[in-house]
Phi, psi and omega in degrees: 000127182282128178269152177259121181291147176281335177212149172232125180238132178238137180223147173229153176217140185289156169267177186226137173228168169051058184275089176289124183094002173305153190088339180271350182267042188234166183295330184273356180275334185084274174255147180221151175218128182221139170239122179226171184238130175275143181227160170246156009287145183275171165292141181238137177230137172231129177244125174250116185259131179236157174297135180273069187293332184268002180052044181288143172282314173277088189243013176238117174266118182255129178242107176270090193297326182291338182256350185070024182255147170213147181199155175265145177217155172271114184295339178276338184222071178294147178258347177060019180285316180240137180044065185299327178299316180296316180295320179296318179295317181295329179279355188281335180229135181298127177268126181310136185303333184283358184252141164246133189244144169246111188246123177246136183229135179212143174224126187270046173225157177302149180300143177053055181269004182063036176241022175077025186300315182300317179295320180295320177299315179298316180297314182294318180295314181295320177298319180290316180294324179300330181289347176286340184256149176291343179287128180277133177251131178286164176302317181295324178295318180293320176301314182296315179298319180295320178294322181292337174304314183286312190277332183256307184286319183258352177054050179250161170286135181204129168283185184251349190292324186296315180296322180295312180298318180301321184275324185269324183071185178069210176254114187252128166257120186248121176249104178277113182284312174205132188304130000257023183280138184210154169258135183242127177239125177267132177275133178252100185270148176297152184303323180301316182290320178297320178298318180294320177298316179299325180286322190264339180279138175231147176243122184242119173282133189268021166098345180206159180297146182291121179218096184216031186298322181296316178298315182297319178297321177298315180297313182298318180300318180293316182292323180300327180274002180071034181294175184299336180293345183298336177298334178290327176298316180297318178299317184292327173302313181295323180296325178298318178295317180295320178298316176303314183294320178296319178294319178298330178274352182076022183262092183283333176294318176296320178299318179296321178297324178295321177303313181297316180298320179295320178301319180287331172296319177297318178299323180291330175296320177193129181304330182287351180286342172243105189283169176299321179296319178298317181294326178294323176289320180299320178299321177291319178301317178299317182304326183254030168062033175297148181275337182190165178200151180199134172293140182279148178067211184287340182088175181124199182290138179073204179080217187208170183225139172259135178238134168261103189284177177299159175288343183271123183297326178300315179297317183296316181292320178295321178300313183291325177298316181290324177296314181294338179277355181295333182077199180059024179082358179290130184202148173280144183246144179279136179197171171212157176297143183246121175284346186254147172256247179283128172234137180227130175233151184223142175219000000 
């Protein structure tokens, strides 16, 4: 027998690419500066709320649609055995006792693509659950709660940029004054420039889910000790400012050069942060006169790469054909820049 929900809440949150200055938005950086781009398709969450007539403790049915998984959980006592990010986000805001929830989550990108999917899922879930309560939550509160899922509930290393981009959308310049506090400035680019970015930017999945925790721990350990690689953190802070200035001036060639410089800073932090698959794609990008390229997120095995292609459509199309012919699961993904971050609707 089909039940009729008393409320239906839908939320979306943007994904993130081309994070110039990534790695500086961390506790070991001190001060951080990042410029990133929000993209669609977004993460999608739907909550169908029913009366909790049976007073069940396990009263939230979670459906991770991309994985084909579903499970019941107690929102007050998550076990974090399956899909810990989802459980952590659901546990972040008190769900009124009178509700039993059916929660569906979907992201239309390959798993662990290094585009901030986990942070976006947390932001969308927390935003949707917050709508069940009469108490209004600000964007900054939702960003903070989503970040705390990673650092407190799951005890993971986490910068702050992904949650901010997911919630704010658009082109974000993030100035982290002291971890995790930040000032966020959205760049408002002319339509001509946004259209050109949409035409020239490509997102390439590098064939496998991002798995680089050992490399990242090595980098963090070195940076925490103030090793010689820390100079790359300082460089990347400056690159984020330069990238912002180039976009404000409408200079995409200058912006592309910053992408390349940031990519090489990541390589200098650890050679493994720019994988062989990434370099094979970069060689093709160079062949077809791309203006810039950068591994997304922290870098490492798998994940994805952003390319700022040539102004010539022939070059861009030939480049993507050759990239897609590489095999090994490497493929270009469809996307567009997103002016929106977190959106929540209720009925």
